C-alpha positions as CSV (number, residue, x, y, z in Angstrom):
1,M,18.3,-4.2,-2.9
2,K,17.8,-0.7,-1.4
3,A,14.6,-0.1,0.6
4,I,13.3,2.6,3.0
5,A,12.1,0.7,6.1
6,I,11.5,1.0,9.8
7,E,12.9,-1.1,12.6
8,K,10.6,0.4,15.3
9,Y,7.5,2.6,15.5
10,G,7.9,6.3,15.8
11,S,8.2,9.7,14.1
12,K,9.7,10.3,10.7
13,E,13.1,9.8,12.2
14,V,12.6,6.0,12.2
15,L,12.6,5.9,8.4
16,K,15.9,4.3,7.3
17,E,17.5,3.4,4.0
18,M,18.9,-0.1,4.2
19,Q,19.9,-3.1,2.2
20,V,17.4,-6.0,2.2
21,E,17.1,-9.3,0.3
22,E,15.4,-9.0,-3.1
23,P,12.0,-10.6,-3.2
24,K,11.3,-13.8,-5.0
25,A,8.0,-14.5,-6.8
26,N,5.9,-17.6,-5.9
27,A,4.0,-19.5,-8.5
28,K,1.2,-16.9,-9.0
29,Q,3.2,-13.7,-8.3
30,V,5.4,-11.4,-10.2
31,V,8.4,-9.2,-9.2
32,V,8.0,-5.6,-10.2
33,E,11.0,-3.3,-10.6
34,V,9.6,-0.1,-8.9
35,K,9.7,3.0,-11.1
36,A,7.4,5.0,-8.8
37,T,5.2,4.6,-5.7
38,S,3.2,7.1,-3.6
39,V,2.6,8.1,0.0
40,N,-0.8,7.6,1.6
41,P,-2.0,8.3,5.2
42,I,-1.9,4.6,6.0
43,D,1.9,4.7,5.6
44,W,2.6,7.1,8.4
45,K,-0.2,5.8,10.6
46,L,1.4,2.4,10.4
47,R,4.9,4.0,11.0
48,E,3.7,5.6,14.2
49,G,2.2,2.4,15.4
50,Y,-1.5,3.2,15.2
51,L,-2.3,0.1,13.2
52,Q,-0.1,-2.3,15.2
53,K,-3.0,-4.3,16.5
54,M,-4.3,-4.8,13.0
55,M,-0.9,-5.4,11.4
56,D,1.3,-6.9,14.1
57,W,4.3,-7.5,11.9
58,Q,8.0,-8.3,12.6
59,F,10.6,-5.6,11.8
60,P,12.0,-4.4,9.5
61,I,8.8,-3.2,7.8
62,I,9.0,-1.7,4.3
63,L,6.1,0.8,4.0
64,G,4.3,1.7,0.8
65,W,1.2,0.2,-0.9
66,D,1.2,1.7,-4.4
67,V,3.5,0.6,-7.2
68,S,4.1,1.2,-10.9
69,G,7.0,-0.3,-12.8
70,I,8.2,-3.1,-15.0
71,I,7.8,-6.8,-14.4
72,S,11.2,-8.3,-13.9
73,E,10.3,-11.9,-12.9
74,I,7.2,-14.1,-13.1
75,G,6.1,-17.2,-11.2
76,N,5.8,-20.4,-13.1
77,E,1.9,-20.4,-12.9
78,V,1.5,-16.7,-14.0
79,I,-0.8,-16.3,-17.0
80,G,-1.2,-13.3,-19.2
81,W,1.8,-11.4,-17.9
82,K,5.4,-11.3,-19.1
83,V,8.8,-9.8,-18.2
84,G,8.9,-6.3,-19.5
85,D,5.2,-5.4,-19.1
86,R,4.5,-2.0,-17.7
87,V,2.1,-2.5,-14.7
88,F,0.7,-0.9,-11.7
89,A,-1.0,-2.3,-8.6
90,R,-2.1,-2.0,-5.0
91,P,-0.3,-5.1,-3.7
92,E,-1.5,-7.1,-0.7
93,T,-0.8,-5.4,2.6
94,T,2.3,-7.1,4.0
95,R,5.4,-5.9,5.7
96,F,7.2,-6.0,2.4
97,G,5.9,-2.7,0.8
98,T,6.8,-0.6,-2.2
99,Y,9.4,1.8,-0.8
100,A,12.0,-0.4,-2.4
101,E,13.8,-1.2,-5.7
102,Y,11.6,-4.3,-6.2
103,T,8.3,-5.6,-4.8
104,I,6.1,-8.6,-5.1
105,V,2.5,-8.5,-6.6
106,D,0.0,-11.2,-7.0
107,Q,-1.0,-11.6,-10.6
108,S,-4.7,-11.0,-9.9
109,L,-3.9,-7.5,-8.6
110,L,-2.0,-6.2,-11.6
111,A,-3.2,-3.8,-14.2
112,K,-1.5,-2.6,-17.4
113,I,-0.4,1.0,-17.5
114,P,-2.0,2.7,-20.5
115,E,0.5,3.9,-23.2
116,N,-0.5,7.5,-22.6
117,I,0.1,7.3,-18.8
118,S,3.5,7.8,-17.1
119,F,4.9,5.7,-14.3
120,E,4.3,8.6,-11.9
121,E,0.7,9.1,-13.0
122,A,0.1,5.4,-12.6
123,A,1.7,5.1,-9.2
124,A,-0.7,7.8,-7.8
125,V,-3.7,5.7,-8.6
126,P,-4.0,2.3,-6.9
127,L,-4.8,2.9,-3.2
128,A,-6.6,6.3,-3.6
129,G,-8.3,5.4,-6.9
130,L,-9.6,2.0,-5.7
131,T,-10.8,3.6,-2.4
132,A,-12.8,6.1,-4.4
133,W,-14.1,3.4,-6.8
134,Q,-15.2,1.0,-4.1
135,G,-16.7,3.8,-1.9
136,L,-18.7,5.2,-4.7
137,F,-19.8,2.1,-6.6
138,N,-19.3,-1.2,-4.6
139,Y,-20.7,0.2,-1.4
140,G,-22.2,3.6,-2.3
141,K,-24.1,2.2,-5.3
142,L,-23.9,5.6,-7.0
143,K,-26.0,5.8,-10.2
144,E,-26.5,8.2,-13.1
145,G,-28.5,11.3,-12.1
146,E,-27.8,11.0,-8.3
147,T,-26.0,13.6,-6.3
148,V,-22.8,12.8,-4.4
149,L,-21.0,15.0,-1.8
150,V,-17.3,14.3,-1.8
151,H,-15.5,15.7,1.2
152,A,-11.9,17.0,0.8
153,G,-12.1,17.0,-3.0
154,A,-8.5,18.2,-3.5
155,G,-7.1,15.3,-1.6
156,G,-5.9,12.0,-3.1
157,V,-9.1,10.1,-2.8
158,G,-11.2,13.2,-3.6
159,T,-9.7,14.0,-6.9
160,Y,-10.3,10.5,-8.2
161,A,-13.8,10.3,-6.7
162,I,-14.9,13.5,-8.4
163,Q,-13.8,12.2,-11.8
164,L,-15.2,8.7,-11.3
165,A,-18.6,10.0,-10.2
166,K,-18.8,12.2,-13.2
167,S,-17.9,9.3,-15.5
168,V,-21.2,7.6,-14.5
169,G,-23.3,10.8,-14.9
170,A,-23.6,11.8,-11.3
171,K,-23.8,15.4,-10.0
172,V,-20.8,16.1,-7.8
173,I,-20.5,18.5,-4.9
174,T,-17.3,18.8,-3.0
175,T,-15.6,20.8,-0.3
176,A,-12.2,22.4,-0.6
177,S,-10.3,25.6,0.2
178,Q,-10.8,28.5,-2.2
179,K,-7.4,28.1,-3.8
180,N,-8.3,24.6,-5.2
181,H,-11.8,25.5,-6.6
182,D,-10.6,26.0,-10.2
183,L,-8.8,22.7,-10.1
184,L,-11.9,20.8,-8.9
185,F,-14.2,22.5,-11.4
186,G,-11.7,21.4,-14.0
187,L,-12.0,17.8,-12.8
188,G,-15.8,18.0,-13.3
189,A,-17.2,19.2,-9.9
190,D,-20.6,20.9,-10.3
191,Q,-20.3,22.8,-7.0
192,V,-17.4,23.5,-4.7
193,I,-18.0,24.7,-1.2
194,D,-15.2,26.5,0.7
195,Y,-15.1,24.7,4.0
196,K,-13.2,27.6,5.6
197,T,-16.0,30.1,5.1
198,D,-19.2,28.1,4.5
199,N,-21.1,25.4,6.4
200,F,-22.0,22.7,3.9
201,A,-24.7,21.4,6.2
202,E,-26.5,24.7,5.9
203,L,-26.2,24.8,2.1
204,L,-27.1,21.3,1.1
205,N,-30.0,18.8,1.4
206,E,-31.4,15.8,-0.3
207,I,-27.9,14.4,-1.1
208,D,-28.0,10.7,-2.3
209,L,-24.5,9.8,-1.2
210,V,-21.8,11.3,1.0
211,L,-18.2,10.0,0.6
212,D,-16.6,10.8,4.0
213,T,-12.9,11.2,3.8
214,V,-12.6,13.4,6.9
215,G,-14.5,12.0,9.8
216,G,-15.1,13.8,13.1
217,E,-17.5,16.8,13.1
218,V,-17.6,16.7,9.3
219,Q,-18.9,13.2,9.4
220,K,-21.5,14.1,12.0
221,E,-22.8,17.1,10.1
222,S,-23.0,15.1,6.9
223,F,-25.9,13.0,8.2
224,K,-28.0,16.2,8.1
225,V,-27.7,16.6,4.3
226,L,-28.7,13.1,3.2
227,K,-32.1,12.1,1.8
228,Q,-34.0,10.2,4.5
229,K,-34.5,6.5,3.8
230,T,-32.5,6.3,0.5
231,G,-29.5,8.4,1.5
232,R,-26.3,6.7,2.4
233,M,-22.8,7.6,3.7
234,I,-19.6,5.7,3.0
235,S,-16.7,6.5,5.3
236,I,-13.1,5.7,4.7
237,V,-12.0,7.0,8.1
238,G,-14.0,5.2,10.6
239,L,-17.3,4.4,12.3
240,A,-19.9,7.1,13.1
241,D,-21.1,7.8,16.7
242,E,-23.9,5.4,17.5
243,E,-26.1,8.0,19.0
244,V,-25.7,10.3,16.0
245,R,-26.5,7.5,13.5
246,K,-29.8,6.7,15.4
247,Q,-31.1,10.2,14.7
248,Y,-31.2,9.6,10.9
249,D,-32.9,7.1,8.7
250,V,-30.0,6.7,6.3
251,G,-27.5,4.1,5.4
252,F,-23.9,4.2,6.8
253,E,-20.9,2.0,6.2
254,S,-17.3,2.2,7.1
255,I,-15.0,0.5,4.5
256,W,-11.5,-0.8,4.2
257,L,-9.9,-1.0,0.7
258,E,-9.7,-4.4,-1.0
259,P,-6.9,-4.6,-3.6
260,N,-8.5,-5.5,-6.9
261,G,-6.7,-5.8,-10.3
262,R,-10.0,-5.9,-12.3
263,E,-11.3,-2.6,-10.8
264,L,-7.9,-1.0,-11.3
265,T,-8.1,-2.0,-15.0
266,E,-11.4,-0.2,-15.2
267,I,-9.8,2.9,-13.9
268,A,-6.9,2.4,-16.3
269,N,-9.4,2.3,-19.2
270,L,-10.9,5.6,-18.1
271,M,-7.4,7.1,-17.9
272,A,-6.6,5.9,-21.4
273,A,-9.8,7.5,-22.6
274,G,-8.9,10.8,-21.0
275,K,-11.8,10.6,-18.5
276,V,-9.7,10.3,-15.4
277,K,-6.3,11.8,-14.6
278,S,-3.9,11.8,-11.7
279,V,-3.4,15.1,-9.8
280,I,0.1,14.9,-8.5
281,G,0.8,17.7,-6.1
282,S,4.4,16.8,-5.1
283,K,7.2,14.4,-6.1
284,Y,10.1,13.2,-4.0
285,P,12.9,10.7,-4.7
286,L,13.0,7.2,-3.4
287,T,15.5,8.0,-0.7
288,E,15.5,8.2,3.1
289,K,15.3,12.0,2.9
290,G,12.7,11.9,0.2
291,I,10.4,9.6,2.1
292,Y,11.0,11.7,5.3
293,E,9.8,14.9,3.6
294,A,6.9,13.2,1.8
295,H,5.6,11.8,5.1
296,G,5.9,15.2,6.7
297,L,3.7,16.7,3.9
298,S,1.1,13.9,4.2
299,E,0.9,14.4,7.9
300,T,-0.3,18.0,7.4
301,H,-3.6,16.6,6.0
302,H,-3.4,19.4,3.4
303,A,-1.4,17.8,0.5
304,L,-2.9,18.6,-2.9
305,G,-3.7,15.4,-4.8
306,K,-1.2,12.7,-4.5
307,I,2.4,12.6,-3.2
308,V,4.5,10.5,-5.6
309,I,7.8,8.9,-5.0
310,V,10.1,8.4,-8.0
311,S,12.8,5.8,-8.2
312,D,16.2,7.2,-9.0
């Protein structure tokens, strides 16, 4: 089968289209014919070798950890799924990713694509949507009536986080450049702060939860706006400076996504009901050139919504 893979770490030039062996499902797995996938920062960070210590894999490595498509084969112990089902998933993190014609998914990680959702819309969801879900609810414990600050609201995680927070009755404040304000108000944001012209730390206080998708100085300043004692910050980009954390009586946790088919199904139900939608900023073909250009856009840190890759 065709796949876009890397045989060494490096810049976008190491992405190569090649022929690899088609995957075979074990007893509790399915093979999915890939209709669409998407690009996330983890893709190019792994490509450049930043995650080598965490994921010390043999080459070639097929990148990509989002998939939507059609089940083409099932293992002999798979229950509740059949060939032909439209599904999407965030598969386990292995060196056999989703930039390929076919990919393997454990049955427990699958979710059905709602009838009113396209393959492209579904492929945008898993990694970013689950990151937002777990950050807000599993770790952030966001409740109705609380106020959450979502940084970089126009990004992949941010667009889902705004909608998911509103779905439980939270007040949502987010940061974004002026050109994206109308979009984010349309997704349900109650307040949008232009990070280029305004300092959110001077405008806000008594925030219940901060979802940190940026890190660095933004993370540091975010401690100032949290409620003392009950406020908490969930970061998807790394640990906070120990000295900074000691200055504030708030909770802090750095998280790493756990693939979860049940939670993805919860998001699918919200999509089916029209309460959550995918914001797709760009589409590229599943080719060497397409992945190259998609990685380049993701590396700017200014991509709108999700970058989706469509199988030809």
